[in-house]
PDB file of N, CA, C and O in Angstrom, chain B, residues numbered from 101:
ATOM      1  N   MET B 101    -181.817 -64.036-102.555  1.00  0.00           N
ATOM      2  CA  MET B 101    -181.158 -63.607-101.334  1.00  0.00           C
ATOM      3  C   MET B 101    -180.317 -62.387-101.671  1.00  0.00           C
ATOM      4  O   MET B 101    -179.601 -62.391-102.672  1.00  0.00           O
ATOM      5  N   SER B 102    -180.389 -61.352-100.860  1.00  0.00           N
ATOM      6  CA  SER B 102    -179.613 -60.141-101.106  1.00  0.00           C
ATOM      7  C   SER B 102    -178.188 -60.324-100.628  1.00  0.00           C
ATOM      8  O   SER B 102    -177.888 -61.230 -99.852  1.00  0.00           O
ATOM      9  N   ASP B 103    -177.308 -59.442-101.106  1.00  0.00           N
ATOM     10  CA  ASP B 103    -175.901 -59.511-100.728  1.00  0.00           C
ATOM     11  C   ASP B 103    -175.672 -59.174 -99.262  1.00  0.00           C
ATOM     12  O   ASP B 103    -174.622 -59.508 -98.711  1.00  0.00           O
ATOM     13  N   THR B 104    -176.625 -58.524 -98.626  1.00  0.00           N
ATOM     14  CA  THR B 104    -176.440 -58.097 -97.235  1.00  0.00           C
ATOM     15  C   THR B 104    -176.786 -59.185 -96.233  1.00  0.00           C
ATOM     16  O   THR B 104    -176.440 -59.069 -95.057  1.00  0.00           O
ATOM     17  N   LYS B 105    -177.459 -60.235 -96.671  1.00  0.00           N
ATOM     18  CA  LYS B 105    -177.831 -61.310 -95.751  1.00  0.00           C
ATOM     19  C   LYS B 105    -176.861 -62.468 -95.898  1.00  0.00           C
ATOM     20  O   LYS B 105    -176.430 -62.804 -97.002  1.00  0.00           O
ATOM     21  N   GLN B 106    -176.526 -63.071 -94.769  1.00  0.00           N
ATOM     22  CA  GLN B 106    -175.647 -64.229 -94.798  1.00  0.00           C
ATOM     23  C   GLN B 106    -176.406 -65.463 -95.216  1.00  0.00           C
ATOM     24  O   GLN B 106    -177.600 -65.601 -94.951  1.00  0.00           O
ATOM     25  N   ASP B 107    -175.701 -66.350 -95.868  1.00  0.00           N
ATOM     26  CA  ASP B 107    -176.259 -67.644 -96.236  1.00  0.00           C
ATOM     27  C   ASP B 107    -176.543 -68.404 -94.949  1.00  0.00           C
ATOM     28  O   ASP B 107    -175.625 -68.592 -94.150  1.00  0.00           O
ATOM     29  N   PRO B 108    -177.773 -68.850 -94.713  1.00  0.00           N
ATOM     30  CA  PRO B 108    -178.101 -69.536 -93.452  1.00  0.00           C
ATOM     31  C   PRO B 108    -177.338 -70.843 -93.257  1.00  0.00           C
ATOM     32  O   PRO B 108    -177.286 -71.359 -92.141  1.00  0.00           O
ATOM     33  N   ARG B 109    -176.745 -71.389 -94.318  1.00  0.00           N
ATOM     34  CA  ARG B 109    -175.972 -72.622 -94.188  1.00  0.00           C
ATOM     35  C   ARG B 109    -174.565 -72.357 -93.657  1.00  0.00           C
ATOM     36  O   ARG B 109    -173.862 -73.292 -93.273  1.00  0.00           O
ATOM     37  N   MET B 110    -174.156 -71.111 -93.634  1.00  0.00           N
ATOM     38  CA  MET B 110    -172.804 -70.772 -93.200  1.00  0.00           C
ATOM     39  C   MET B 110    -172.680 -70.890 -91.690  1.00  0.00           C
ATOM     40  O   MET B 110    -173.604 -70.572 -90.941  1.00  0.00           O
ATOM     41  N   GLN B 111    -171.527 -71.348 -91.272  1.00  0.00           N
ATOM     42  CA  GLN B 111    -171.248 -71.544 -89.851  1.00  0.00           C
ATOM     43  C   GLN B 111    -169.866 -70.951 -89.600  1.00  0.00           C
ATOM     44  O   GLN B 111    -168.857 -71.620 -89.825  1.00  0.00           O
ATOM     45  N   GLY B 112    -169.810 -69.732 -89.147  1.00  0.00           N
ATOM     46  CA  GLY B 112    -168.516 -69.102 -88.948  1.00  0.00           C
ATOM     47  C   GLY B 112    -167.814 -68.946 -90.273  1.00  0.00           C
ATOM     48  O   GLY B 112    -168.375 -68.373 -91.207  1.00  0.00           O
ATOM     49  N   GLU B 113    -166.583 -69.449 -90.374  1.00  0.00           N
ATOM     50  CA  GLU B 113    -165.824 -69.334 -91.611  1.00  0.00           C
ATOM     51  C   GLU B 113    -166.040 -70.536 -92.525  1.00  0.00           C
ATOM     52  O   GLU B 113    -165.422 -70.618 -93.587  1.00  0.00           O
ATOM     53  N   GLY B 114    -166.894 -71.458 -92.136  1.00  0.00           N
ATOM     54  CA  GLY B 114    -167.129 -72.643 -92.956  1.00  0.00           C
ATOM     55  C   GLY B 114    -168.591 -72.986 -92.967  1.00  0.00           C
ATOM     56  O   GLY B 114    -169.438 -72.160 -92.626  1.00  0.00           O
ATOM     57  N   ASP B 115    -168.885 -74.181 -93.352  1.00  0.00           N
ATOM     58  CA  ASP B 115    -170.265 -74.630 -93.362  1.00  0.00           C
ATOM     59  C   ASP B 115    -170.341 -76.026 -92.753  1.00  0.00           C
ATOM     60  O   ASP B 115    -169.317 -76.663 -92.502  1.00  0.00           O
ATOM     61  N   TYR B 116    -171.538 -76.483 -92.523  1.00  0.00           N
ATOM     62  CA  TYR B 116    -171.733 -77.771 -91.857  1.00  0.00           C
ATOM     63  C   TYR B 116    -171.121 -78.916 -92.669  1.00  0.00           C
ATOM     64  O   TYR B 116    -170.525 -79.830 -92.098  1.00  0.00           O
ATOM     65  N   ARG B 117    -171.264 -78.872 -93.987  1.00  0.00           N
ATOM     66  CA  ARG B 117    -170.713 -79.935 -94.826  1.00  0.00           C
ATOM     67  C   ARG B 117    -169.198 -79.993 -94.676  1.00  0.00           C
ATOM     68  O   ARG B 117    -168.632 -81.079 -94.546  1.00  0.00           O
ATOM     69  N   SER B 118    -168.534 -78.837 -94.692  1.00  0.00           N
ATOM     70  CA  SER B 118    -167.075 -78.812 -94.528  1.00  0.00           C
ATOM     71  C   SER B 118    -166.662 -79.299 -93.149  1.00  0.00           C
ATOM     72  O   SER B 118    -165.665 -80.007 -93.011  1.00  0.00           O
ATOM     73  N   ALA B 119    -167.419 -78.925 -92.133  1.00  0.00           N
ATOM     74  CA  ALA B 119    -167.105 -79.359 -90.763  1.00  0.00           C
ATOM     75  C   ALA B 119    -167.236 -80.877 -90.650  1.00  0.00           C
ATOM     76  O   ALA B 119    -166.398 -81.524 -90.022  1.00  0.00           O
ATOM     77  N   ARG B 120    -168.272 -81.448 -91.250  1.00  0.00           N
ATOM     78  CA  ARG B 120    -168.444 -82.906 -91.218  1.00  0.00           C
ATOM     79  C   ARG B 120    -167.316 -83.607 -91.972  1.00  0.00           C
ATOM     80  O   ARG B 120    -166.799 -84.626 -91.515  1.00  0.00           O
ATOM     81  N   ARG B 121    -166.936 -83.059 -93.124  1.00  0.00           N
ATOM     82  CA  ARG B 121    -165.862 -83.664 -93.913  1.00  0.00           C
ATOM     83  C   ARG B 121    -164.543 -83.606 -93.144  1.00  0.00           C
ATOM     84  O   ARG B 121    -163.789 -84.579 -93.138  1.00  0.00           O
ATOM     85  N   HIS B 122    -164.261 -82.485 -92.502  1.00  0.00           N
ATOM     86  CA  HIS B 122    -163.030 -82.352 -91.709  1.00  0.00           C
ATOM     87  C   HIS B 122    -163.030 -83.352 -90.551  1.00  0.00           C
ATOM     88  O   HIS B 122    -162.031 -84.031 -90.313  1.00  0.00           O
ATOM     89  N   ARG B 123    -164.142 -83.439 -89.840  1.00  0.00           N
ATOM     90  CA  ARG B 123    -164.245 -84.369 -88.712  1.00  0.00           C
ATOM     91  C   ARG B 123    -164.039 -85.809 -89.183  1.00  0.00           C
ATOM     92  O   ARG B 123    -163.337 -86.584 -88.533  1.00  0.00           O
ATOM     93  N   ARG B 124    -164.653 -86.164 -90.314  1.00  0.00           N
ATOM     94  CA  ARG B 124    -164.490 -87.509 -90.865  1.00  0.00           C
ATOM     95  C   ARG B 124    -163.030 -87.775 -91.222  1.00  0.00           C
ATOM     96  O   ARG B 124    -162.499 -88.844 -90.923  1.00  0.00           O
ATOM     97  N   ASP B 125    -162.383 -86.801 -91.863  1.00  0.00           N
ATOM     98  CA  ASP B 125    -160.977 -86.971 -92.247  1.00  0.00           C
ATOM     99  C   ASP B 125    -160.068 -87.143 -91.036  1.00  0.00           C
ATOM    100  O   ASP B 125    -159.146 -87.958 -91.061  1.00  0.00           O
ATOM    101  N   VAL B 126    -160.324 -86.384 -89.982  1.00  0.00           N
ATOM    102  CA  VAL B 126    -159.524 -86.516 -88.758  1.00  0.00           C
ATOM    103  C   VAL B 126    -159.747 -87.885 -88.130  1.00  0.00           C
ATOM    104  O   VAL B 126    -158.793 -88.540 -87.710  1.00  0.00           O
ATOM    105  N   GLU B 127    -160.992 -88.316 -88.065  1.00  0.00           N
ATOM    106  CA  GLU B 127    -161.290 -89.631 -87.484  1.00  0.00           C
ATOM    107  C   GLU B 127    -160.630 -90.747 -88.289  1.00  0.00           C
ATOM    108  O   GLU B 127    -160.109 -91.700 -87.710  1.00  0.00           O
ATOM    109  N   GLU B 128    -160.646 -90.639 -89.623  1.00  0.00           N
ATOM    110  CA  GLU B 128    -159.994 -91.648 -90.464  1.00  0.00           C
ATOM    111  C   GLU B 128    -158.478 -91.647 -90.228  1.00  0.00           C
ATOM    112  O   GLU B 128    -157.860 -92.708 -90.149  1.00  0.00           O
ATOM    113  N   PHE B 129    -157.886 -90.462 -90.118  1.00  0.00           N
ATOM    114  CA  PHE B 129    -156.445 -90.362 -89.887  1.00  0.00           C
ATOM    115  C   PHE B 129    -156.069 -91.018 -88.568  1.00  0.00           C
ATOM    116  O   PHE B 129    -155.094 -91.767 -88.496  1.00  0.00           O
ATOM    117  N   VAL B 130    -156.843 -90.738 -87.523  1.00  0.00           N
ATOM    118  CA  VAL B 130    -156.563 -91.312 -86.206  1.00  0.00           C
ATOM    119  C   VAL B 130    -156.749 -92.824 -86.231  1.00  0.00           C
ATOM    120  O   VAL B 130    -155.957 -93.553 -85.634  1.00  0.00           O
ATOM    121  N   ALA B 131    -157.788 -93.303 -86.915  1.00  0.00           N
ATOM    122  CA  ALA B 131    -158.028 -94.748 -86.994  1.00  0.00           C
ATOM    123  C   ALA B 131    -156.920 -95.446 -87.785  1.00  0.00           C
ATOM    124  O   ALA B 131    -156.524 -96.562 -87.448  1.00  0.00           O
ATOM    125  N   LYS B 132    -156.425 -94.797 -88.827  1.00  0.00           N
ATOM    126  CA  LYS B 132    -155.391 -95.388 -89.683  1.00  0.00           C
ATOM    127  C   LYS B 132    -154.023 -95.389 -89.020  1.00  0.00           C
ATOM    128  O   LYS B 132    -153.235 -96.313 -89.219  1.00  0.00           O
ATOM    129  N   ASN B 133    -153.738 -94.364 -88.237  1.00  0.00           N
ATOM    130  CA  ASN B 133    -152.429 -94.216 -87.590  1.00  0.00           C
ATOM    131  C   ASN B 133    -152.612 -94.375 -86.089  1.00  0.00           C
ATOM    132  O   ASN B 133    -153.429 -93.681 -85.484  1.00  0.00           O
ATOM    133  N   GLY B 134    -151.871 -95.268 -85.498  1.00  0.00           N
ATOM    134  CA  GLY B 134    -151.958 -95.464 -84.057  1.00  0.00           C
ATOM    135  C   GLY B 134    -151.404 -94.260 -83.306  1.00  0.00           C
ATOM    136  O   GLY B 134    -150.780 -93.376 -83.894  1.00  0.00           O
ATOM    137  N   GLU B 135    -151.639 -94.241 -82.011  1.00  0.00           N
ATOM    138  CA  GLU B 135    -151.186 -93.130 -81.166  1.00  0.00           C
ATOM    139  C   GLU B 135    -149.674 -92.931 -81.272  1.00  0.00           C
ATOM    140  O   GLU B 135    -149.196 -91.799 -81.343  1.00  0.00           O
ATOM    141  N   ASP B 136    -148.929 -94.029 -81.283  1.00  0.00           N
ATOM    142  CA  ASP B 136    -147.470 -93.928 -81.398  1.00  0.00           C
ATOM    143  C   ASP B 136    -147.063 -93.291 -82.719  1.00  0.00           C
ATOM    144  O   ASP B 136    -146.160 -92.455 -82.763  1.00  0.00           O
ATOM    145  N   GLN B 137    -147.735 -93.691 -83.798  1.00  0.00           N
ATOM    146  CA  GLN B 137    -147.431 -93.139 -85.125  1.00  0.00           C
ATOM    147  C   GLN B 137    -147.753 -91.650 -85.178  1.00  0.00           C
ATOM    148  O   GLN B 137    -146.991 -90.876 -85.757  1.00  0.00           O
ATOM    149  N   ILE B 138    -148.862 -91.239 -84.585  1.00  0.00           N
ATOM    150  CA  ILE B 138    -149.251 -89.831 -84.590  1.00  0.00           C
ATOM    151  C   ILE B 138    -148.231 -89.005 -83.811  1.00  0.00           C
ATOM    152  O   ILE B 138    -147.864 -87.909 -84.235  1.00  0.00           O
ATOM    153  N   GLU B 139    -147.775 -89.525 -82.679  1.00  0.00           N
ATOM    154  CA  GLU B 139    -146.751 -88.821 -81.901  1.00  0.00           C
ATOM    155  C   GLU B 139    -145.453 -88.708 -82.696  1.00  0.00           C
ATOM    156  O   GLU B 139    -144.781 -87.677 -82.648  1.00  0.00           O
ATOM    157  N   GLU B 140    -145.102 -89.759 -83.422  1.00  0.00           N
ATOM    158  CA  GLU B 140    -143.893 -89.726 -84.245  1.00  0.00           C
ATOM    159  C   GLU B 140    -144.028 -88.692 -85.360  1.00  0.00           C
ATOM    160  O   GLU B 140    -143.080 -87.957 -85.639  1.00  0.00           O
ATOM    161  N   LEU B 141    -145.179 -88.629 -85.989  1.00  0.00           N
ATOM    162  CA  LEU B 141    -145.422 -87.632 -87.033  1.00  0.00           C
ATOM    163  C   LEU B 141    -145.320 -86.218 -86.473  1.00  0.00           C
ATOM    164  O   LEU B 141    -144.782 -85.324 -87.126  1.00  0.00           O
ATOM    165  N   ALA B 142    -145.832 -86.020 -85.273  1.00  0.00           N
ATOM    166  CA  ALA B 142    -145.746 -84.701 -84.636  1.00  0.00           C
ATOM    167  C   ALA B 142    -144.286 -84.333 -84.368  1.00  0.00           C
ATOM    168  O   ALA B 142    -143.873 -83.198 -84.607  1.00  0.00           O
ATOM    169  N   ARG B 143    -143.514 -85.289 -83.875  1.00  0.00           N
ATOM    170  CA  ARG B 143    -142.086 -85.029 -83.642  1.00  0.00           C
ATOM    171  C   ARG B 143    -141.367 -84.706 -84.949  1.00  0.00           C
ATOM    172  O   ARG B 143    -140.520 -83.814 -84.990  1.00  0.00           O
ATOM    173  N   ASP B 144    -141.706 -85.433 -86.018  1.00  0.00           N
ATOM    174  CA  ASP B 144    -141.082 -85.196 -87.325  1.00  0.00           C
ATOM    175  C   ASP B 144    -141.426 -83.801 -87.868  1.00  0.00           C
ATOM    176  O   ASP B 144    -140.638 -83.211 -88.607  1.00  0.00           O
ATOM    177  N   ALA B 145    -142.593 -83.282 -87.504  1.00  0.00           N
ATOM    178  CA  ALA B 145    -143.019 -81.974 -87.994  1.00  0.00           C
ATOM    179  C   ALA B 145    -142.413 -80.824 -87.198  1.00  0.00           C
ATOM    180  O   ALA B 145    -142.506 -79.669 -87.614  1.00  0.00           O
ATOM    181  N   ALA B 146    -141.804 -81.121 -86.077  1.00  0.00           N
ATOM    182  CA  ALA B 146    -141.207 -80.078 -85.233  1.00  0.00           C
ATOM    183  C   ALA B 146    -140.050 -79.414 -85.975  1.00  0.00           C
ATOM    184  O   ALA B 146    -139.392 -80.051 -86.798  1.00  0.00           O
ATOM    185  N   PRO B 147    -139.801 -78.138 -85.689  1.00  0.00           N
ATOM    186  CA  PRO B 147    -138.691 -77.451 -86.350  1.00  0.00           C
ATOM    187  C   PRO B 147    -137.361 -78.125 -86.040  1.00  0.00           C
ATOM    188  O   PRO B 147    -137.134 -78.605 -84.929  1.00  0.00           O
ATOM    189  N   LYS B 148    -136.493 -78.153 -87.035  1.00  0.00           N
ATOM    190  CA  LYS B 148    -135.198 -78.825 -86.894  1.00  0.00           C
ATOM    191  C   LYS B 148    -134.088 -77.880 -86.455  1.00  0.00           C
ATOM    192  O   LYS B 148    -132.998 -78.327 -86.098  1.00  0.00           O
ATOM    193  N   SER B 149    -134.357 -76.572 -86.477  1.00  0.00           N
ATOM    194  CA  SER B 149    -133.344 -75.592 -86.087  1.00  0.00           C
ATOM    195  C   SER B 149    -134.037 -74.353 -85.531  1.00  0.00           C
ATOM    196  O   SER B 149    -135.254 -74.204 -85.639  1.00  0.00           O
ATOM    197  N   GLU B 150    -133.247 -73.476 -84.937  1.00  0.00           N
ATOM    198  CA  GLU B 150    -133.791 -72.219 -84.408  1.00  0.00           C
ATOM    199  C   GLU B 150    -134.330 -71.351 -85.543  1.00  0.00           C
ATOM    200  O   GLU B 150    -135.358 -70.692 -85.388  1.00  0.00           O
ATOM    201  N   VAL B 151    -133.647 -71.349 -86.671  1.00  0.00           N
ATOM    202  CA  VAL B 151    -134.104 -70.572 -87.828  1.00  0.00           C
ATOM    203  C   VAL B 151    -135.463 -71.094 -88.302  1.00  0.00           C
ATOM    204  O   VAL B 151    -136.381 -70.310 -88.546  1.00  0.00           O
ATOM    205  N   GLU B 152    -135.588 -72.409 -88.431  1.00  0.00           N
ATOM    206  CA  GLU B 152    -136.858 -72.994 -88.854  1.00  0.00           C
ATOM    207  C   GLU B 152    -137.959 -72.706 -87.835  1.00  0.00           C
ATOM    208  O   GLU B 152    -139.103 -72.464 -88.219  1.00  0.00           O
ATOM    209  N   ARG B 153    -137.634 -72.728 -86.553  1.00  0.00           N
ATOM    210  CA  ARG B 153    -138.619 -72.427 -85.514  1.00  0.00           C
ATOM    211  C   ARG B 153    -139.128 -70.995 -85.670  1.00  0.00           C
ATOM    212  O   ARG B 153    -140.332 -70.750 -85.591  1.00  0.00           O
ATOM    213  N   ARG B 154    -138.214 -70.055 -85.890  1.00  0.00           N
ATOM    214  CA  ARG B 154    -138.623 -68.652 -86.075  1.00  0.00           C
ATOM    215  C   ARG B 154    -139.479 -68.481 -87.329  1.00  0.00           C
ATOM    216  O   ARG B 154    -140.461 -67.739 -87.320  1.00  0.00           O
ATOM    217  N   GLU B 155    -139.099 -69.173 -88.410  1.00  0.00           N
ATOM    218  CA  GLU B 155    -139.880 -69.096 -89.645  1.00  0.00           C
ATOM    219  C   GLU B 155    -141.291 -69.629 -89.437  1.00  0.00           C
ATOM    220  O   GLU B 155    -142.257 -69.059 -89.944  1.00  0.00           O
ATOM    221  N   MET B 156    -141.405 -70.720 -88.692  1.00  0.00           N
ATOM    222  CA  MET B 156    -142.728 -71.306 -88.429  1.00  0.00           C
ATOM    223  C   MET B 156    -143.577 -70.356 -87.571  1.00  0.00           C
ATOM    224  O   MET B 156    -144.771 -70.191 -87.822  1.00  0.00           O
ATOM    225  N   LEU B 157    -142.967 -69.745 -86.576  1.00  0.00           N
ATOM    226  CA  LEU B 157    -143.696 -68.800 -85.725  1.00  0.00           C
ATOM    227  C   LEU B 157    -144.146 -67.586 -86.520  1.00  0.00           C
ATOM    228  O   LEU B 157    -145.259 -67.098 -86.323  1.00  0.00           O
ATOM    229  N   GLU B 158    -143.297 -67.089 -87.417  1.00  0.00           N
ATOM    230  CA  GLU B 158    -143.651 -65.938 -88.251  1.00  0.00           C
ATOM    231  C   GLU B 158    -144.792 -66.293 -89.203  1.00  0.00           C
ATOM    232  O   GLU B 158    -145.715 -65.502 -89.395  1.00  0.00           O
ATOM    233  N   ALA B 159    -144.726 -67.478 -89.795  1.00  0.00           N
ATOM    234  CA  ALA B 159    -145.801 -67.914 -90.691  1.00  0.00           C
ATOM    235  C   ALA B 159    -147.123 -68.022 -89.930  1.00  0.00           C
ATOM    236  O   ALA B 159    -148.175 -67.644 -90.443  1.00  0.00           O
ATOM    237  N   GLU B 160    -147.060 -68.538 -88.714  1.00  0.00           N
ATOM    238  CA  GLU B 160    -148.270 -68.639 -87.897  1.00  0.00           C
ATOM    239  C   GLU B 160    -148.811 -67.249 -87.567  1.00  0.00           C
ATOM    240  O   GLU B 160    -150.018 -67.017 -87.627  1.00  0.00           O
ATOM    241  N   ARG B 161    -147.918 -66.332 -87.219  1.00  0.00           N
ATOM    242  CA  ARG B 161    -148.340 -64.962 -86.896  1.00  0.00           C
ATOM    243  C   ARG B 161    -149.031 -64.318 -88.097  1.00  0.00           C
ATOM    244  O   ARG B 161    -150.072 -63.678 -87.949  1.00  0.00           O
ATOM    245  N   GLU B 162    -148.454 -64.488 -89.278  1.00  0.00           N
ATOM    246  CA  GLU B 162    -149.067 -63.922 -90.483  1.00  0.00           C
ATOM    247  C   GLU B 162    -150.424 -64.552 -90.768  1.00  0.00           C
ATOM    248  O   GLU B 162    -151.370 -63.856 -91.137  1.00  0.00           O
ATOM    249  N   GLY B 163    -150.518 -65.858 -90.597  1.00  0.00           N
ATOM    250  CA  GLY B 163    -151.795 -66.530 -90.819  1.00  0.00           C
ATOM    251  C   GLY B 163    -152.863 -66.056 -89.853  1.00  0.00           C
ATOM    252  O   GLY B 163    -154.012 -65.841 -90.241  1.00  0.00           O
ATOM    253  N   ARG B 164    -152.487 -65.894 -88.607  1.00  0.00           N
ATOM    254  CA  ARG B 164    -153.450 -65.410 -87.607  1.00  0.00           C
ATOM    255  C   ARG B 164    -153.865 -63.978 -87.904  1.00  0.00           C
ATOM    256  O   ARG B 164    -155.024 -63.617 -87.703  1.00  0.00           O
ATOM    257  N   ALA B 165    -152.934 -63.156 -88.381  1.00  0.00           N
ATOM    258  CA  ALA B 165    -153.259 -61.768 -88.715  1.00  0.00           C
ATOM    259  C   ALA B 165    -154.280 -61.739 -89.847  1.00  0.00           C
ATOM    260  O   ALA B 165    -155.231 -60.959 -89.799  1.00  0.00           O
ATOM    261  N   ARG B 166    -154.097 -62.574 -90.857  1.00  0.00           N
ATOM    262  CA  ARG B 166    -155.056 -62.629 -91.967  1.00  0.00           C
ATOM    263  C   ARG B 166    -156.411 -63.116 -91.482  1.00  0.00           C
ATOM    264  O   ARG B 166    -157.449 -62.627 -91.928  1.00  0.00           O
ATOM    265  N   ALA B 167    -156.400 -64.077 -90.571  1.00  0.00           N
ATOM    266  CA  ALA B 167    -157.661 -64.609 -90.057  1.00  0.00           C
ATOM    267  C   ALA B 167    -158.441 -63.540 -89.303  1.00  0.00           C
ATOM    268  O   ALA B 167    -159.668 -63.599 -89.224  1.00  0.00           O
ATOM    269  N   LYS B 168    -157.730 -62.567 -88.753  1.00  0.00           N
ATOM    270  CA  LYS B 168    -158.391 -61.478 -88.024  1.00  0.00           C
ATOM    271  C   LYS B 168    -158.661 -60.286 -88.935  1.00  0.00           C
ATOM    272  O   LYS B 168    -159.110 -59.241 -88.465  1.00  0.00           O
ATOM    273  N   GLY B 169    -158.394 -60.431 -90.232  1.00  0.00           N
ATOM    274  CA  GLY B 169    -158.673 -59.361 -91.168  1.00  0.00           C
ATOM    275  C   GLY B 169    -157.589 -58.304 -91.228  1.00  0.00           C
ATOM    276  O   GLY B 169    -157.825 -57.215 -91.752  1.00  0.00           O
ATOM    277  N   ARG B 170    -156.421 -58.593 -90.712  1.00  0.00           N
ATOM    278  CA  ARG B 170    -155.320 -57.635 -90.744  1.00  0.00           C
ATOM    279  C   ARG B 170    -154.318 -58.039 -91.814  1.00  0.00           C
ATOM    280  O   ARG B 170    -154.244 -59.201 -92.213  1.00  0.00           O
ATOM    281  N   LYS B 171    -153.566 -57.077 -92.258  1.00  0.00           N
ATOM    282  CA  LYS B 171    -152.508 -57.364 -93.219  1.00  0.00           C
ATOM    283  C   LYS B 171    -151.286 -57.882 -92.477  1.00  0.00           C
ATOM    284  O   LYS B 171    -151.040 -57.476 -91.341  1.00  0.00           O
ATOM    285  N   PRO B 172    -150.511 -58.776 -93.100  1.00  0.00           N
ATOM    286  CA  PRO B 172    -149.276 -59.249 -92.465  1.00  0.00           C
ATOM    287  C   PRO B 172    -148.363 -58.065 -92.134  1.00  0.00           C
ATOM    288  O   PRO B 172    -148.256 -57.112 -92.905  1.00  0.00           O
ATOM    289  N   GLY B 173    -147.718 -58.143 -90.989  1.00  0.00           N
ATOM    290  CA  GLY B 173    -146.822 -57.075 -90.555  1.00  0.00           C
ATOM    291  C   GLY B 173    -147.502 -56.023 -89.713  1.00  0.00           C
ATOM    292  O   GLY B 173    -146.827 -55.179 -89.123  1.00  0.00           O
ATOM    293  N   TYR B 174    -148.838 -56.048 -89.640  1.00  0.00           N
ATOM    294  CA  TYR B 174    -149.580 -55.091 -88.841  1.00  0.00           C
ATOM    295  C   TYR B 174    -149.510 -55.470 -87.388  1.00  0.00           C
ATOM    296  O   TYR B 174    -149.639 -56.644 -87.039  1.00  0.00           O
ATOM    297  N   SER B 175    -149.306 -54.489 -86.537  1.00  0.00           N
ATOM    298  CA  SER B 175    -149.362 -54.756 -85.094  1.00  0.00           C
ATOM    299  C   SER B 175    -150.194 -53.667 -84.439  1.00  0.00           C
ATOM    300  O   SER B 175    -150.435 -52.619 -85.040  1.00  0.00           O
ATOM    301  N   ALA B 176    -150.624 -53.904 -83.239  1.00  0.00           N
ATOM    302  CA  ALA B 176    -151.463 -52.946 -82.509  1.00  0.00           C
ATOM    303  C   ALA B 176    -150.749 -51.613 -82.359  1.00  0.00           C
ATOM    304  O   ALA B 176    -151.408 -50.576 -82.276  1.00  0.00           O
ATOM    305  N   SER B 177    -149.439 -51.610 -82.321  1.00  0.00           N
ATOM    306  CA  SER B 177    -148.694 -50.361 -82.162  1.00  0.00           C
ATOM    307  C   SER B 177    -148.685 -49.528 -83.433  1.00  0.00           C
ATOM    308  O   SER B 177    -148.237 -48.382 -83.406  1.00  0.00           O
ATOM    309  N   ASP B 178    -149.178 -50.082 -84.572  1.00  0.00           N
ATOM    310  CA  ASP B 178    -149.224 -49.354 -85.840  1.00  0.00           C
ATOM    311  C   ASP B 178    -150.418 -48.419 -85.928  1.00  0.00           C
ATOM    312  O   ASP B 178    -150.563 -47.710 -86.924  1.00  0.00           O
ATOM    313  N   LYS B 179    -151.264 -48.396 -84.931  1.00  0.00           N
ATOM    314  CA  LYS B 179    -152.480 -47.581 -84.971  1.00  0.00           C
ATOM    315  C   LYS B 179    -152.180 -46.112 -85.072  1.00  0.00           C
ATOM    316  O   LYS B 179    -153.100 -45.295 -85.115  1.00  0.00           O
TER     317      LYS B 179
END
């Protein structure tokens, strides 16, 4: 296979095996933890302060920028 052709097993940024493993892990987590427990875990993961909330939003912004192939700190106005 040449470097210019994509691996036919690839599916977006992952592959079918990874997608199945992720789905299985999520299903196991949901089966192991009841709805109330999952809601409690979500509440526990929420930011505890305004500073933490801003840090979480910034981390998400940087992650999304990388996912789109941009460097952190890049914005459309930097063109």
